[in-house]
ChimeraX commands (.cxc) that place a marker at each C-alpha (Angstrom):
marker #1 position 16.35,223.13,194.36 radius 0.5
marker #1 position 17.91,225.69,192.01 radius 0.5
marker #1 position 15.58,227.00,189.35 radius 0.5
marker #1 position 16.60,224.85,186.42 radius 0.5
marker #1 position 14.82,224.44,183.08 radius 0.5
marker #1 position 14.98,221.07,181.47 radius 0.5
marker #1 position 16.51,220.61,178.02 radius 0.5
marker #1 position 14.71,217.78,176.26 radius 0.5
marker #1 position 17.14,215.75,174.08 radius 0.5
marker #1 position 16.25,213.96,170.84 radius 0.5
marker #1 position 16.58,210.38,169.83 radius 0.5
marker #1 position 15.83,208.21,166.72 radius 0.5
marker #1 position 14.98,205.21,168.85 radius 0.5
marker #1 position 11.40,204.14,169.25 radius 0.5
marker #1 position 9.58,205.49,172.42 radius 0.5
marker #1 position 9.28,202.90,175.32 radius 0.5
marker #1 position 5.92,202.19,176.70 radius 0.5
marker #1 position 4.87,205.20,178.85 radius 0.5
marker #1 position 7.31,207.65,177.30 radius 0.5
marker #1 position 5.83,210.93,175.93 radius 0.5
marker #1 position 7.20,212.73,172.96 radius 0.5
marker #1 position 8.63,216.03,174.27 radius 0.5
marker #1 position 8.89,214.87,177.81 radius 0.5
marker #1 position 11.66,212.27,178.06 radius 0.5
marker #1 position 12.92,212.93,174.53 radius 0.5
marker #1 position 11.65,214.23,171.24 radius 0.5
marker #1 position 11.38,211.02,169.16 radius 0.5
marker #1 position 12.32,211.81,165.55 radius 0.5
marker #1 position 13.38,209.94,162.47 radius 0.5
marker #1 position 16.81,210.15,160.59 radius 0.5
marker #1 position 15.40,212.57,158.10 radius 0.5
marker #1 position 14.53,215.07,160.89 radius 0.5
marker #1 position 18.03,214.57,162.29 radius 0.5
marker #1 position 19.59,215.26,158.87 radius 0.5
marker #1 position 17.48,218.38,158.38 radius 0.5
marker #1 position 18.53,219.73,161.87 radius 0.5
marker #1 position 22.15,219.00,161.03 radius 0.5
marker #1 position 21.79,220.84,157.70 radius 0.5
marker #1 position 20.37,223.82,159.60 radius 0.5
marker #1 position 23.43,223.68,161.89 radius 0.5
marker #1 position 21.40,223.43,165.08 radius 0.5
marker #1 position 22.68,220.01,166.34 radius 0.5
marker #1 position 25.05,220.62,169.16 radius 0.5
marker #1 position 26.08,216.95,169.53 radius 0.5
marker #1 position 25.03,213.58,168.31 radius 0.5
marker #1 position 25.90,210.04,169.45 radius 0.5
marker #1 position 25.10,206.83,167.52 radius 0.5
marker #1 position 24.82,203.47,169.18 radius 0.5
marker #1 position 24.87,200.16,167.20 radius 0.5
marker #1 position 22.18,198.47,169.21 radius 0.5
marker #1 position 20.81,194.94,168.95 radius 0.5
marker #1 position 17.90,196.60,167.04 radius 0.5
marker #1 position 19.88,198.77,164.65 radius 0.5
marker #1 position 21.64,202.24,164.98 radius 0.5
marker #1 position 19.91,204.49,167.40 radius 0.5
marker #1 position 20.98,208.13,167.72 radius 0.5
marker #1 position 20.71,210.56,170.66 radius 0.5
marker #1 position 21.40,214.27,170.23 radius 0.5
marker #1 position 21.00,217.75,171.61 radius 0.5
marker #1 position 20.02,220.59,169.51 radius 0.5
marker #1 position 20.02,224.34,169.81 radius 0.5
marker #1 position 16.31,224.46,168.83 radius 0.5
marker #1 position 15.11,227.35,170.86 radius 0.5
marker #1 position 14.93,225.58,174.19 radius 0.5
marker #1 position 18.19,227.18,175.34 radius 0.5
marker #1 position 18.78,230.76,176.32 radius 0.5
marker #1 position 21.67,230.96,178.70 radius 0.5
marker #1 position 21.27,234.70,179.14 radius 0.5
marker #1 position 17.88,234.13,180.88 radius 0.5
marker #1 position 17.98,230.73,182.56 radius 0.5
marker #1 position 20.02,227.84,183.93 radius 0.5
marker #1 position 19.31,224.36,182.49 radius 0.5
marker #1 position 19.60,220.74,183.31 radius 0.5
marker #1 position 20.14,218.01,180.66 radius 0.5
marker #1 position 21.08,214.32,180.91 radius 0.5
marker #1 position 23.95,213.09,178.73 radius 0.5
marker #1 position 27.09,211.11,178.38 radius 0.5
marker #1 position 30.74,212.35,178.76 radius 0.5
marker #1 position 30.89,212.75,174.94 radius 0.5
marker #1 position 27.72,214.92,174.95 radius 0.5
marker #1 position 29.21,216.96,177.90 radius 0.5
marker #1 position 32.45,217.59,176.05 radius 0.5
marker #1 position 30.60,218.74,172.87 radius 0.5
marker #1 position 28.32,221.03,174.94 radius 0.5
marker #1 position 31.49,222.53,176.60 radius 0.5
marker #1 position 32.84,223.19,173.11 radius 0.5
marker #1 position 29.55,224.67,171.99 radius 0.5
marker #1 position 28.71,226.80,175.02 radius 0.5
marker #1 position 32.16,227.17,176.68 radius 0.5
marker #1 position 33.21,224.90,179.52 radius 0.5
marker #1 position 32.84,227.59,182.16 radius 0.5
marker #1 position 29.06,227.81,181.43 radius 0.5
marker #1 position 28.47,224.17,182.31 radius 0.5
marker #1 position 28.50,222.37,185.72 radius 0.5
marker #1 position 28.73,218.62,185.43 radius 0.5
marker #1 position 26.87,216.48,187.90 radius 0.5
marker #1 position 27.88,212.85,187.87 radius 0.5
marker #1 position 25.66,210.50,189.86 radius 0.5
marker #1 position 26.99,207.04,190.65 radius 0.5
marker #1 position 24.69,204.13,191.12 radius 0.5
marker #1 position 26.10,200.85,192.43 radius 0.5
marker #1 position 26.27,198.39,189.49 radius 0.5
marker #1 position 23.78,195.86,190.97 radius 0.5
marker #1 position 21.19,198.50,191.63 radius 0.5
marker #1 position 21.68,200.06,188.15 radius 0.5
marker #1 position 21.25,196.58,186.62 radius 0.5
marker #1 position 18.17,195.89,188.79 radius 0.5
marker #1 position 16.55,199.15,187.79 radius 0.5
marker #1 position 17.26,198.56,184.08 radius 0.5
marker #1 position 15.80,195.06,184.38 radius 0.5
marker #1 position 12.72,196.33,186.11 radius 0.5
marker #1 position 12.18,198.97,183.43 radius 0.5
marker #1 position 12.56,196.30,180.63 radius 0.5
marker #1 position 10.10,194.07,182.39 radius 0.5
marker #1 position 7.45,196.72,182.18 radius 0.5
marker #1 position 7.64,196.74,178.37 radius 0.5
marker #1 position 5.36,194.70,176.22 radius 0.5
marker #1 position 8.44,193.58,174.25 radius 0.5
marker #1 position 11.45,193.70,176.67 radius 0.5
marker #1 position 14.75,194.15,174.99 radius 0.5
marker #1 position 16.99,192.22,177.41 radius 0.5
marker #1 position 19.98,191.91,175.01 radius 0.5
marker #1 position 20.00,195.63,174.41 radius 0.5
marker #1 position 19.76,196.27,178.17 radius 0.5
marker #1 position 22.90,194.15,178.75 radius 0.5
marker #1 position 24.90,195.80,175.76 radius 0.5
marker #1 position 24.02,199.23,177.21 radius 0.5
marker #1 position 24.90,198.26,180.83 radius 0.5
marker #1 position 28.40,197.07,179.65 radius 0.5
marker #1 position 28.87,200.07,177.31 radius 0.5
marker #1 position 28.03,202.50,180.13 radius 0.5
marker #1 position 30.50,200.80,182.38 radius 0.5
marker #1 position 33.25,201.45,179.83 radius 0.5
marker #1 position 32.06,204.95,178.79 radius 0.5
marker #1 position 31.99,206.12,182.48 radius 0.5
marker #1 position 35.30,204.64,183.54 radius 0.5
marker #1 position 37.38,206.43,186.10 radius 0.5
marker #1 position 39.85,207.31,183.42 radius 0.5
marker #1 position 37.12,208.78,181.15 radius 0.5
marker #1 position 35.66,210.66,184.02 radius 0.5
marker #1 position 39.06,212.07,184.92 radius 0.5
marker #1 position 39.71,213.11,181.29 radius 0.5
marker #1 position 36.36,214.90,181.19 radius 0.5
marker #1 position 37.32,216.93,184.16 radius 0.5
marker #1 position 34.61,215.45,186.35 radius 0.5
marker #1 position 35.87,216.24,189.94 radius 0.5
marker #1 position 32.73,215.70,191.99 radius 0.5
marker #1 position 30.68,212.51,192.13 radius 0.5
marker #1 position 27.49,211.98,193.96 radius 0.5
marker #1 position 26.63,208.51,195.24 radius 0.5
marker #1 position 22.97,207.49,194.85 radius 0.5
marker #1 position 22.56,205.13,197.71 radius 0.5
marker #1 position 19.59,206.98,199.20 radius 0.5
marker #1 position 18.01,209.06,196.44 radius 0.5
marker #1 position 16.61,211.83,198.62 radius 0.5
marker #1 position 20.04,212.39,200.28 radius 0.5
marker #1 position 21.75,212.35,196.92 radius 0.5
marker #1 position 19.34,214.85,195.47 radius 0.5
marker #1 position 19.84,217.16,198.49 radius 0.5
marker #1 position 23.64,217.03,198.06 radius 0.5
marker #1 position 23.30,217.70,194.39 radius 0.5
marker #1 position 21.03,220.70,195.13 radius 0.5
marker #1 position 23.45,222.14,197.67 radius 0.5
marker #1 position 26.35,221.70,195.22 radius 0.5
marker #1 position 24.54,223.46,192.33 radius 0.5
marker #1 position 23.51,226.31,194.57 radius 0.5
marker #1 position 27.16,226.78,195.59 radius 0.5
marker #1 position 28.36,226.64,192.01 radius 0.5
marker #1 position 25.70,228.92,190.69 radius 0.5
marker #1 position 26.41,231.44,193.48 radius 0.5
marker #1 position 30.09,231.42,192.46 radius 0.5
marker #1 position 29.39,231.85,188.80 radius 0.5
marker link #1:1,2 radius 0.2
marker link #1:2,3 radius 0.2
marker link #1:3,4 radius 0.2
marker link #1:4,5 radius 0.2
marker link #1:5,6 radius 0.2
marker link #1:6,7 radius 0.2
marker link #1:7,8 radius 0.2
marker link #1:8,9 radius 0.2
marker link #1:9,10 radius 0.2
marker link #1:10,11 radius 0.2
marker link #1:11,12 radius 0.2
marker link #1:12,13 radius 0.2
marker link #1:13,14 radius 0.2
marker link #1:14,15 radius 0.2
marker link #1:15,16 radius 0.2
marker link #1:16,17 radius 0.2
marker link #1:17,18 radius 0.2
marker link #1:18,19 radius 0.2
marker link #1:19,20 radius 0.2
marker link #1:20,21 radius 0.2
marker link #1:21,22 radius 0.2
marker link #1:22,23 radius 0.2
marker link #1:23,24 radius 0.2
marker link #1:24,25 radius 0.2
marker link #1:25,26 radius 0.2
marker link #1:26,27 radius 0.2
marker link #1:27,28 radius 0.2
marker link #1:28,29 radius 0.2
marker link #1:29,30 radius 0.2
marker link #1:30,31 radius 0.2
marker link #1:31,32 radius 0.2
marker link #1:32,33 radius 0.2
marker link #1:33,34 radius 0.2
marker link #1:34,35 radius 0.2
marker link #1:35,36 radius 0.2
marker link #1:36,37 radius 0.2
marker link #1:37,38 radius 0.2
marker link #1:38,39 radius 0.2
marker link #1:39,40 radius 0.2
marker link #1:40,41 radius 0.2
marker link #1:41,42 radius 0.2
marker link #1:42,43 radius 0.2
marker link #1:43,44 radius 0.2
marker link #1:44,45 radius 0.2
marker link #1:45,46 radius 0.2
marker link #1:46,47 radius 0.2
marker link #1:47,48 radius 0.2
marker link #1:48,49 radius 0.2
marker link #1:49,50 radius 0.2
marker link #1:50,51 radius 0.2
marker link #1:51,52 radius 0.2
marker link #1:52,53 radius 0.2
marker link #1:53,54 radius 0.2
marker link #1:54,55 radius 0.2
marker link #1:55,56 radius 0.2
marker link #1:56,57 radius 0.2
marker link #1:57,58 radius 0.2
marker link #1:58,59 radius 0.2
marker link #1:59,60 radius 0.2
marker link #1:60,61 radius 0.2
marker link #1:61,62 radius 0.2
marker link #1:62,63 radius 0.2
marker link #1:63,64 radius 0.2
marker link #1:64,65 radius 0.2
marker link #1:65,66 radius 0.2
marker link #1:66,67 radius 0.2
marker link #1:67,68 radius 0.2
marker link #1:68,69 radius 0.2
marker link #1:69,70 radius 0.2
marker link #1:70,71 radius 0.2
marker link #1:71,72 radius 0.2
marker link #1:72,73 radius 0.2
marker link #1:73,74 radius 0.2
marker link #1:74,75 radius 0.2
marker link #1:75,76 radius 0.2
marker link #1:76,77 radius 0.2
marker link #1:77,78 radius 0.2
marker link #1:78,79 radius 0.2
marker link #1:79,80 radius 0.2
marker link #1:80,81 radius 0.2
marker link #1:81,82 radius 0.2
marker link #1:82,83 radius 0.2
marker link #1:83,84 radius 0.2
marker link #1:84,85 radius 0.2
marker link #1:85,86 radius 0.2
marker link #1:86,87 radius 0.2
marker link #1:87,88 radius 0.2
marker link #1:88,89 radius 0.2
marker link #1:89,90 radius 0.2
marker link #1:90,91 radius 0.2
marker link #1:91,92 radius 0.2
marker link #1:92,93 radius 0.2
marker link #1:93,94 radius 0.2
marker link #1:94,95 radius 0.2
marker link #1:95,96 radius 0.2
marker link #1:96,97 radius 0.2
marker link #1:97,98 radius 0.2
marker link #1:98,99 radius 0.2
marker link #1:99,100 radius 0.2
marker link #1:100,101 radius 0.2
marker link #1:101,102 radius 0.2
marker link #1:102,103 radius 0.2
marker link #1:103,104 radius 0.2
marker link #1:104,105 radius 0.2
marker link #1:105,106 radius 0.2
marker link #1:106,107 radius 0.2
marker link #1:107,108 radius 0.2
marker link #1:108,109 radius 0.2
marker link #1:109,110 radius 0.2
marker link #1:110,111 radius 0.2
marker link #1:111,112 radius 0.2
marker link #1:112,113 radius 0.2
marker link #1:113,114 radius 0.2
marker link #1:114,115 radius 0.2
marker link #1:115,116 radius 0.2
marker link #1:116,117 radius 0.2
marker link #1:117,118 radius 0.2
marker link #1:118,119 radius 0.2
marker link #1:119,120 radius 0.2
marker link #1:120,121 radius 0.2
marker link #1:121,122 radius 0.2
marker link #1:122,123 radius 0.2
marker link #1:123,124 radius 0.2
marker link #1:124,125 radius 0.2
marker link #1:125,126 radius 0.2
marker link #1:126,127 radius 0.2
marker link #1:127,128 radius 0.2
marker link #1:128,129 radius 0.2
marker link #1:129,130 radius 0.2
marker link #1:130,131 radius 0.2
marker link #1:131,132 radius 0.2
marker link #1:132,133 radius 0.2
marker link #1:133,134 radius 0.2
marker link #1:134,135 radius 0.2
marker link #1:135,136 radius 0.2
marker link #1:136,137 radius 0.2
marker link #1:137,138 radius 0.2
marker link #1:138,139 radius 0.2
marker link #1:139,140 radius 0.2
marker link #1:140,141 radius 0.2
marker link #1:141,142 radius 0.2
marker link #1:142,143 radius 0.2
marker link #1:143,144 radius 0.2
marker link #1:144,145 radius 0.2
marker link #1:145,146 radius 0.2
marker link #1:146,147 radius 0.2
marker link #1:147,148 radius 0.2
marker link #1:148,149 radius 0.2
marker link #1:149,150 radius 0.2
marker link #1:150,151 radius 0.2
marker link #1:151,152 radius 0.2
marker link #1:152,153 radius 0.2
marker link #1:153,154 radius 0.2
marker link #1:154,155 radius 0.2
marker link #1:155,156 radius 0.2
marker link #1:156,157 radius 0.2
marker link #1:157,158 radius 0.2
marker link #1:158,159 radius 0.2
marker link #1:159,160 radius 0.2
marker link #1:160,161 radius 0.2
marker link #1:161,162 radius 0.2
marker link #1:162,163 radius 0.2
marker link #1:163,164 radius 0.2
marker link #1:164,165 radius 0.2
marker link #1:165,166 radius 0.2
marker link #1:166,167 radius 0.2
marker link #1:167,168 radius 0.2
marker link #1:168,169 radius 0.2
marker link #1:169,170 radius 0.2
marker link #1:170,171 radius 0.2
marker link #1:171,172 radius 0.2
view
């Protein structure tokens, strides 16, 4: 596996059971987001009108990122990828798009919700449908995503991703 540091994104949504602040996300309120925007350190922000109100997810240049010293990995959407390309320059980023068959993706989401004290099934369905639209073939093409990895067998998928990243990092 390439030596990659994790960038922890931020969200204004409540933590799910088992999530730890600073691990999956930094869980913050709207005021914190506004203060970070005022400081000019928010790289990108996305707002989702969920069944439980507006939840925001964002990435910040908060000291976690030093591209002169490390390579990083971060999870995001095509919109967050585009914003990070504008912020850091597209040639500094390597997109990795992992496809999961819809039935398996829905099954995993359902299992995650079932582990919650208060499952949010309607929000799970909204997000599933939104992701289907957001990650359409057209949107992937427009974002310049050329390589896709199929997650049928997780270990094989991760091995393919590692090989790909090593090749890309060697070329850079």
